[in-house]
C-alpha positions as CSV (number, residue, x, y, z in Angstrom):
1,M,1.2,3.6,7.0
2,G,3.2,1.4,5.4
3,I,5.1,3.7,2.7
4,F,5.0,0.5,-0.1
5,R,1.2,-0.2,-0.2
6,R,-0.5,-3.4,-1.4
7,G,-4.0,-4.2,-0.9
8,P,-4.1,-7.7,0.8
9,K,-4.6,-11.2,-1.7
10,R,-8.1,-12.6,-1.2
11,D,-9.9,-14.6,-4.0
12,R,-6.9,-16.0,-6.3
13,S,-5.7,-14.0,-8.8
14,D,-6.6,-16.1,-11.6
15,A,-10.9,-15.5,-10.8
16,P,-12.7,-13.3,-12.9
17,R,-11.8,-10.2,-12.4
18,D,-14.5,-7.3,-11.5
19,A,-14.5,-5.4,-14.6
20,E,-14.5,-1.6,-12.9
21,F,-12.2,-2.3,-9.9
22,G,-10.1,-4.7,-11.2
23,Y,-8.1,-5.6,-7.6
24,F,-11.9,-6.9,-7.1
25,S,-12.5,-10.5,-7.8
26,G,-15.8,-10.9,-9.8
27,D,-17.4,-12.6,-6.9
28,E,-15.6,-9.7,-4.2
29,G,-17.1,-6.9,-6.8
30,S,-20.7,-8.0,-6.4
31,R,-20.4,-8.4,-2.5
32,F,-18.8,-4.9,-2.0
33,R,-21.7,-3.3,-4.7
34,A,-24.8,-5.3,-2.1
35,Q,-22.9,-3.9,0.9
36,V,-23.2,-0.3,-0.7
37,R,-27.2,-0.5,-1.3
38,E,-27.7,-2.1,2.0
39,A,-25.9,1.3,4.4
40,F,-28.0,3.2,2.1
41,A,-31.0,1.3,2.3
42,E,-30.2,1.6,6.5
43,Q,-30.0,5.5,5.9
44,G,-33.3,5.2,4.5
45,L,-32.6,6.0,0.9
46,E,-33.0,3.3,-2.2
47,V,-30.0,3.6,-5.2
48,T,-29.6,2.2,-8.3
49,V,-26.2,0.8,-8.7
50,Y,-23.7,1.1,-11.4
51,A,-20.3,-0.5,-12.0
52,D,-18.4,2.7,-10.3
53,S,-21.0,5.1,-8.8
54,V,-24.8,4.8,-7.2
55,K,-27.8,6.8,-7.2
56,D,-30.9,8.2,-5.6
57,S,-34.3,8.8,-6.6
58,G,-33.4,12.4,-6.4
59,D,-30.5,11.8,-9.2
60,R,-27.8,12.6,-6.6
61,R,-24.9,9.9,-7.6
62,F,-22.3,9.0,-5.2
63,G,-18.8,7.6,-7.2
64,L,-17.7,4.3,-5.2
65,A,-13.8,4.2,-6.6
66,N,-12.6,5.3,-3.6
67,L,-14.7,3.7,-1.0
68,A,-13.8,0.8,-3.2
69,A,-10.0,1.7,-2.9
70,V,-10.1,1.6,1.1
71,C,-12.1,-1.6,1.2
72,H,-9.6,-3.2,-1.0
73,N,-6.6,-2.1,1.1
74,D,-7.6,-2.6,4.4
75,R,-5.5,-5.5,5.4
76,R,-8.2,-7.1,7.9
77,G,-9.7,-8.3,4.2
78,P,-13.6,-8.2,3.6
79,R,-14.6,-9.0,7.0
80,V,-14.1,-5.3,7.8
81,W,-16.0,-3.7,4.5
82,P,-19.4,-3.7,5.8
83,E,-18.6,-1.4,8.8
84,L,-16.3,0.4,6.5
85,I,-18.9,1.4,3.9
86,R,-21.7,1.9,6.6
87,R,-18.9,4.8,8.2
88,H,-18.7,6.2,4.4
89,V,-22.4,6.2,3.3
90,G,-23.3,7.9,6.7
91,M,-20.4,10.6,6.5
92,V,-21.4,11.1,2.8
93,L,-24.9,11.4,3.8
94,R,-24.4,14.3,7.0
95,T,-22.3,16.3,4.8
96,M,-24.7,16.6,1.7
97,D,-28.1,16.7,4.0
98,G,-26.3,19.1,6.7
99,P,-26.2,22.9,6.4
100,S,-23.0,23.8,4.6
101,A,-19.8,24.6,6.2
102,L,-19.8,28.2,4.6
103,D,-22.9,29.2,5.9
104,T,-22.5,27.8,9.5
105,L,-18.7,29.1,10.4
106,P,-17.7,32.2,10.7
107,P,-15.1,33.6,8.5
108,E,-11.8,33.8,10.5
109,Q,-12.6,29.8,11.2
110,I,-13.3,29.3,7.5
111,R,-10.1,30.8,7.0
112,A,-7.9,29.0,9.6
113,Q,-9.4,25.7,7.8
114,L,-8.3,26.3,5.1
115,Y,-5.8,24.7,2.6
116,P,-4.4,23.5,-0.6
117,R,-4.8,20.2,-2.2
118,V,-2.8,18.5,-5.3
119,I,-5.5,17.0,-7.0
120,S,-4.9,15.2,-10.7
121,E,-7.3,16.6,-13.3
122,A,-9.0,13.2,-13.0
123,G,-10.9,14.8,-10.0
124,L,-11.2,18.2,-11.7
125,D,-14.1,19.4,-13.1
126,P,-13.2,22.7,-15.2
127,Q,-16.3,24.2,-15.4
128,T,-17.0,24.8,-11.8
129,F,-13.1,25.0,-10.6
130,S,-11.6,27.5,-12.9
131,Y,-9.4,28.8,-10.2
132,A,-7.4,25.6,-10.3
133,R,-3.7,26.7,-10.5
134,G,-1.9,24.2,-12.8
135,V,1.3,22.7,-10.6
136,A,2.3,20.3,-13.2
137,P,1.3,18.1,-16.3
138,G,-2.0,16.5,-15.6
139,L,-1.8,18.4,-11.6
140,Y,-3.4,21.1,-10.1
141,E,-3.7,22.8,-6.9
142,I,-7.1,24.0,-5.5
143,L,-8.4,24.9,-1.8
144,A,-10.2,23.1,0.6
145,L,-12.1,23.4,3.5
146,D,-11.1,20.7,6.4
147,L,-14.0,20.2,8.4
148,P,-14.0,17.0,11.2
149,E,-15.8,14.8,9.2
150,S,-15.0,15.2,5.6
151,V,-12.9,17.7,3.0
152,M,-14.7,20.2,1.2
153,M,-13.2,20.9,-2.2
154,L,-14.4,24.7,-2.9
155,T,-15.5,25.9,-6.3
156,D,-15.2,28.9,-7.9
157,E,-18.9,29.8,-6.4
158,A,-17.9,28.9,-3.0
159,L,-14.4,30.9,-2.9
160,E,-16.3,33.9,-4.1
161,P,-17.3,35.2,-0.7
162,L,-14.7,34.6,0.8
163,G,-12.0,37.3,-0.5
164,R,-9.4,37.7,-2.6
165,L,-7.9,34.2,-4.3
166,P,-4.6,35.5,-3.9
167,D,-5.4,35.9,-0.1
168,L,-7.1,32.8,0.4
169,R,-4.3,30.9,-1.2
170,A,-1.6,32.5,1.2
171,Q,-3.6,32.0,4.4
172,A,-4.1,28.2,2.9
173,L,-0.1,27.8,2.3
174,H,0.5,29.0,5.9
175,N,-1.8,27.0,7.5
176,L,-0.3,23.9,5.3
177,K,3.3,24.6,6.5
178,Q,1.8,24.5,10.4
179,L,0.8,20.7,10.0
180,P,2.7,18.7,12.4
181,V,4.4,15.6,10.4
182,E,2.8,12.6,11.0
183,S,5.3,10.2,9.9
184,H,8.9,10.4,8.3
185,E,10.9,7.4,6.9
186,S,14.1,7.2,5.3
187,V,14.4,4.7,2.3
188,K,17.8,3.2,1.6
189,G,19.7,1.0,-0.9
190,E,22.8,-0.8,-0.9
191,D,23.8,0.8,-3.4
192,G,23.7,4.7,-1.2
193,M,20.6,5.4,-3.0
194,R,18.2,7.3,-0.4
195,F,15.0,9.0,-0.6
196,E,12.9,10.5,2.0
197,V,8.5,9.8,2.7
198,V,6.3,11.8,4.4
199,A,3.0,9.4,5.3
200,G,0.2,10.4,7.5
201,D,-3.6,10.1,7.4
202,S,-3.9,14.2,7.0
203,F,-5.8,14.6,3.2
204,Y,-3.0,17.2,2.6
205,T,0.0,15.2,3.0
206,A,1.0,14.9,-0.3
207,S,0.2,18.3,-0.8
208,R,2.9,19.6,1.4
209,V,4.6,19.3,-1.9
210,L,3.9,22.8,-2.3
211,A,5.8,23.9,0.8
212,L,8.9,21.9,0.2
213,D,11.2,24.8,0.5
214,V,9.8,24.4,4.6
215,L,9.5,20.9,4.9
216,V,13.0,19.9,3.6
217,P,15.0,21.7,6.7
218,Q,12.3,20.7,9.1
219,L,13.0,17.0,8.6
220,T,16.7,16.7,7.2
221,G,18.0,19.6,9.0
222,H,19.9,21.0,5.8
223,E,18.3,23.5,3.2
224,L,17.2,22.6,-0.5
225,T,19.8,23.1,-2.9
226,P,19.8,25.2,-6.2
227,D,19.3,22.3,-8.4
228,G,15.9,21.4,-6.4
229,A,14.6,18.0,-5.5
230,L,13.0,14.9,-7.2
231,V,9.8,14.5,-5.5
232,A,6.3,11.8,-6.3
233,M,2.9,12.2,-4.3
234,P,1.7,8.9,-5.7
235,F,-1.7,9.6,-3.2
236,R,-2.8,12.1,-0.9
237,H,-1.7,10.1,2.2
238,Q,2.0,10.3,0.9
239,L,4.9,12.5,-0.5
240,A,8.5,11.4,-1.1
241,F,10.9,13.4,-1.9
242,H,15.2,13.4,-2.5
243,V,17.2,16.5,-2.3
244,I,19.4,16.8,-5.4
245,R,23.0,17.5,-4.4
246,D,25.4,14.9,-6.3
247,S,24.9,12.0,-8.7
248,G,23.5,9.8,-5.7
249,M,20.4,11.8,-7.6
250,I,20.5,9.0,-10.3
251,P,19.4,5.7,-8.4
252,A,17.6,7.6,-6.3
253,L,15.7,8.6,-9.5
254,N,14.8,5.2,-10.2
255,A,13.8,4.0,-7.2
256,M,11.7,6.8,-6.5
257,A,9.8,5.9,-10.5
258,S,8.9,2.5,-8.9
259,F,7.8,3.6,-5.9
260,A,5.8,6.6,-6.9
261,A,4.1,3.9,-10.0
262,S,3.7,1.4,-6.9
263,G,2.1,3.4,-4.7
264,F,-0.4,5.2,-6.7
265,E,-1.7,1.6,-7.7
266,D,-5.4,0.7,-6.6
267,T,-5.2,3.8,-3.6
268,P,-7.9,6.0,-2.5
269,G,-6.6,9.8,-3.2
270,A,-4.6,9.0,-6.1
271,I,-2.7,12.0,-7.5
272,S,0.0,10.7,-9.9
273,P,2.4,7.5,-10.5
274,F,5.3,9.7,-11.8
275,V,8.4,11.6,-10.3
276,Y,8.9,15.3,-10.6
277,W,12.1,17.8,-11.1
278,W,11.3,20.4,-8.5
279,R,13.1,23.3,-8.9
280,D,12.0,26.7,-7.3
281,G,8.4,26.1,-7.2
282,T,8.2,24.3,-10.6
283,F,7.8,20.5,-11.8
284,T,9.0,18.8,-14.6
285,Q,7.7,15.2,-15.3
286,L,11.0,12.8,-15.2
287,S,9.2,9.4,-15.2
288,D,6.3,8.1,-18.1
289,R,5.2,4.8,-19.0
290,E,6.4,3.1,-21.8
291,D,4.9,3.3,-25.0
292,E,3.3,0.2,-24.9
293,G,3.4,-2.6,-21.8
294,D,3.3,-1.7,-18.4
295,G,6.9,-0.6,-18.0
296,L,8.3,2.8,-17.1
297,R,10.9,5.2,-18.7
298,I,12.6,7.8,-17.4
299,V,12.0,11.4,-19.7
300,V,14.9,13.8,-19.6
301,G,14.5,17.5,-21.2
302,D,17.4,19.7,-21.8
303,D,17.8,21.0,-18.6
304,F,18.0,17.8,-16.7
305,Q,20.6,16.5,-19.2
306,E,22.8,19.4,-17.9
307,L,22.3,18.6,-14.5
308,L,23.0,15.1,-15.0
309,E,26.2,15.5,-17.0
310,R,27.3,18.6,-14.0
311,L,26.7,16.2,-11.7
312,V,28.3,12.9,-13.1
313,G,31.3,15.1,-14.0
314,D,31.7,16.6,-10.3
315,S,31.6,12.8,-8.9
316,Q,34.3,11.8,-11.4
317,E,36.5,14.7,-10.6
318,G,35.8,14.2,-6.4
319,A,36.7,10.1,-7.1
């Protein structure tokens, strides 16, 4: 999995764009939705197709955003879209029509397959996930059950019979810490800039930021410092971090801001286009979009400004 994700170019960029998924041309968007409709028909379901979803005769609505992003990002291009769509539709229907895993799995297996997930507020219904814990502005931690073909995000109702929420959270975090690292790469620049990227197919890769105190020494051989780290979670399959030790943090921050914004674009499971300052499990947002236009800006509060001044001063004294 490449750490800088860009979808393949197909139709010319000056072709009329799809109104809902701008990375598709108008023709590609129409083709994508027609293939979605055909895939549901193969499963015996006639659906009404909308710009961002489809709805069957039972009023069940199926969102298309993640599937569209999966197709867009597959570098093999439109020739593989029908297979990707058929596979996705089949998985979704098997999950919805089959018995709930919460009713069929023994309690000990449910606990063994429980993980925390960091998601954006865009994917959160506060009425059914009232237990969700705020991680950072616009980001929340929920609990999920990992299944062979899908991930079940657990609602308030689903969690109620499973036990006390603090115990479930502790078990989920323990399981997260046991996951193997699928891919780790260091991104380096000529000016000494460096940050680390963890990537993988796991839906919990980005959520490993919740166990950063375990992940960092595992990958780098060094503990986190009291000043913490810069972190970015562009989408569910990617986590970037830079441990703050000296003024080298400054070029890392600028590079990670671009990295996060780029990785967030048009990806399935998008989480955040911003960089955060992690310190003792607390997240402070450091990058943001410009008030006008598509540019980025760094947002520095008093605490982070003090950190910057101290690190720069230490660097000048050591020069």
